[in-house]
C-alpha positions as CSV (number, residue, x, y, z in Angstrom):
1,M,-10.8,-2.1,18.6
2,M,-8.5,0.8,17.7
3,P,-8.2,3.9,19.8
4,V,-6.8,5.9,16.9
5,I,-7.1,5.6,13.2
6,V,-4.7,7.2,10.8
7,F,-5.7,7.7,7.2
8,T,-2.7,8.5,5.1
9,G,-2.2,9.3,1.5
10,A,-2.5,12.0,-1.2
11,T,-3.7,10.7,-4.6
12,S,-2.4,8.1,-7.0
13,R,-3.0,7.3,-10.6
14,T,-5.9,5.0,-9.7
15,T,-7.5,7.3,-7.1
16,R,-6.9,10.8,-8.6
17,E,-10.4,11.1,-10.2
18,R,-12.4,9.3,-7.5
19,M,-10.6,11.1,-4.6
20,P,-9.5,14.5,-5.8
21,R,-9.0,15.8,-2.2
22,G,-6.6,12.9,-1.4
23,E,-7.1,9.4,-0.2
24,A,-6.7,10.2,3.5
25,E,-9.4,12.9,3.4
26,H,-11.9,10.8,1.5
27,Y,-11.4,7.8,3.8
28,R,-11.8,10.1,6.9
29,E,-15.1,11.4,5.5
30,R,-16.4,7.9,4.8
31,A,-15.3,6.7,8.3
32,I,-17.3,9.5,9.9
33,E,-20.3,8.7,7.8
34,L,-20.0,5.1,9.1
35,G,-20.0,6.4,12.7
36,V,-16.3,6.6,13.6
37,P,-15.9,9.6,16.0
38,S,-13.9,12.3,14.3
39,D,-11.7,12.8,17.4
40,A,-10.5,9.2,16.9
41,I,-9.2,10.0,13.4
42,L,-5.9,11.5,12.4
43,V,-5.2,12.5,8.7
44,E,-1.9,12.5,7.0
45,P,-2.5,13.9,3.5
46,R,1.0,14.2,2.0
47,A,2.2,10.6,1.5
48,R,2.7,9.6,-2.1
49,N,4.1,6.1,-1.6
50,T,4.1,3.3,1.0
51,G,7.3,4.4,2.7
52,E,5.9,7.9,3.1
53,N,2.7,6.5,4.5
54,I,4.6,4.8,7.2
55,R,7.2,7.6,7.9
56,F,4.6,10.4,7.9
57,S,2.1,8.5,10.0
58,R,4.8,7.7,12.5
59,A,5.8,11.3,12.8
60,L,2.1,12.4,13.2
61,L,1.5,9.9,15.9
62,E,4.7,10.9,17.7
63,E,3.8,14.5,17.4
64,R,0.5,13.8,19.0
65,G,2.0,11.7,21.8
66,V,0.3,8.5,20.7
67,P,2.2,5.4,21.8
68,V,2.2,2.6,19.2
69,S,3.0,-1.0,20.0
70,S,0.8,-2.7,17.3
71,A,-0.9,-1.5,14.2
72,L,-3.2,-2.8,11.5
73,L,-2.3,-1.8,8.0
74,V,-5.2,-1.7,5.5
75,S,-4.2,-1.5,1.9
76,K,-5.2,-2.6,-1.6
77,P,-5.2,-6.4,-1.9
78,Y,-2.1,-6.5,-4.1
79,E,-0.2,-4.2,-1.8
80,E,-0.5,-6.1,1.5
81,R,2.9,-7.7,1.3
82,R,4.7,-4.5,0.3
83,A,2.9,-2.5,3.0
84,Y,3.9,-5.1,5.6
85,A,7.5,-5.4,4.4
86,T,7.9,-1.6,4.3
87,A,6.4,-1.1,7.8
88,R,8.6,-3.8,9.3
89,K,11.7,-2.1,7.8
90,L,10.8,1.5,8.8
91,W,9.2,0.9,12.2
92,P,10.4,-2.5,13.4
93,E,9.5,-2.1,17.0
94,V,5.8,-2.2,16.1
95,E,3.8,-5.4,15.7
96,W,2.2,-5.2,12.3
97,V,-0.8,-6.9,10.9
98,S,-1.6,-6.4,7.2
99,A,-5.1,-6.7,5.7
100,S,-7.2,-5.7,2.7
101,A,-10.7,-6.2,1.5
102,S,-11.4,-9.8,0.6
103,M,-12.3,-9.9,-3.1
104,A,-11.8,-12.1,-6.1
105,F,-9.5,-11.0,-8.9
106,A,-12.5,-10.3,-11.3
107,E,-14.2,-8.1,-8.6
108,Y,-11.0,-6.1,-8.1
109,V,-10.7,-5.6,-11.9
110,D,-14.3,-4.4,-12.0
111,S,-13.5,-1.9,-9.2
112,I,-10.7,-0.4,-11.2
113,G,-12.3,-0.8,-14.6
114,D,-9.1,-1.8,-16.5
115,A,-7.9,-5.4,-16.5
116,R,-4.6,-4.5,-18.2
117,L,-3.8,-1.8,-15.6
118,V,-4.6,-4.3,-12.8
119,I,-2.2,-6.9,-14.2
120,D,0.4,-4.1,-14.7
121,M,0.0,-3.1,-11.1
122,L,0.4,-6.7,-9.9
123,V,3.6,-7.1,-11.9
124,G,4.9,-3.8,-10.6
125,A,4.1,-4.7,-7.0
126,Q,5.9,-8.0,-7.5
127,Q,9.0,-6.3,-8.9
128,R,9.1,-3.9,-6.0
129,L,9.0,-6.8,-3.5
130,R,12.2,-8.0,-5.3
131,V,14.0,-4.7,-5.8
132,Y,13.1,-2.6,-2.7
133,P,14.8,-4.8,-0.1
134,R,18.1,-4.4,-2.0
135,Q,17.6,-0.6,-1.9
136,G,16.8,-0.7,1.9
137,F,13.2,0.2,1.6
138,M,11.7,-3.0,3.0
139,I,12.5,-6.4,4.5
140,E,13.3,-9.4,2.4
141,Q,10.6,-11.9,1.6
142,D,10.6,-15.4,0.1
143,F,8.7,-16.2,-3.1
144,S,7.5,-19.5,-4.5
145,E,8.8,-20.7,-7.8
146,D,5.3,-20.4,-9.2
147,V,5.1,-16.7,-8.3
148,A,8.6,-16.0,-9.7
149,A,7.6,-17.8,-13.0
150,A,4.3,-16.0,-13.3
151,Y,6.1,-12.6,-12.8
152,E,8.6,-13.5,-15.5
153,R,5.8,-14.6,-17.9
154,L,3.7,-11.5,-17.4
155,R,6.7,-9.1,-17.6
156,N,7.9,-10.8,-20.8
157,A,4.3,-10.5,-22.2
158,G,4.6,-6.8,-21.9
159,F,2.8,-6.0,-18.6
160,T,5.4,-3.4,-17.8
161,S,3.7,0.0,-17.5
162,R,4.0,0.0,-13.6
163,L,7.6,-1.3,-13.5
164,L,10.3,0.8,-12.1
165,A,11.8,2.4,-15.2
166,D,15.5,1.7,-14.5
167,S,14.8,-1.9,-13.6
168,V,12.5,-3.1,-16.4
169,T,15.0,-5.4,-17.9
170,R,17.0,-6.2,-14.8
171,S,14.4,-7.2,-12.2
């Protein structure tokens, strides 16, 4: 299905303990365990945010002479929209498809082990979808009134640990 797979990412607050060598390296190891040929895998181990994931992966693919016309982005469920919007902004000539593991909210909470953190991450992701287009980091996206209202309720209820610091009261 894919001639080349790029695993990108260092560590994050939620993966630091489970993936101490970095997300990209751990995903590469797991893919090889599942039978993916190692010569079909490229690793980009430095990215610390979605924009870097895209920029560094693009540079790696260009350096290796790999032409890209379409790509499948695989991310955490709550990051699909942000990954897609960022990729469209930073590499617009590629046809992007965004995907994640299909799981219920409770299942995702169980995988992280902290319901409060998961809600904080969801609120932070929603804020970034609103703020980052104005900062030039991603394309604009529309939101339903229900989503906007839920974001406001959760932010006002104190789910703010993952909000951008300078935008907590303005976003």
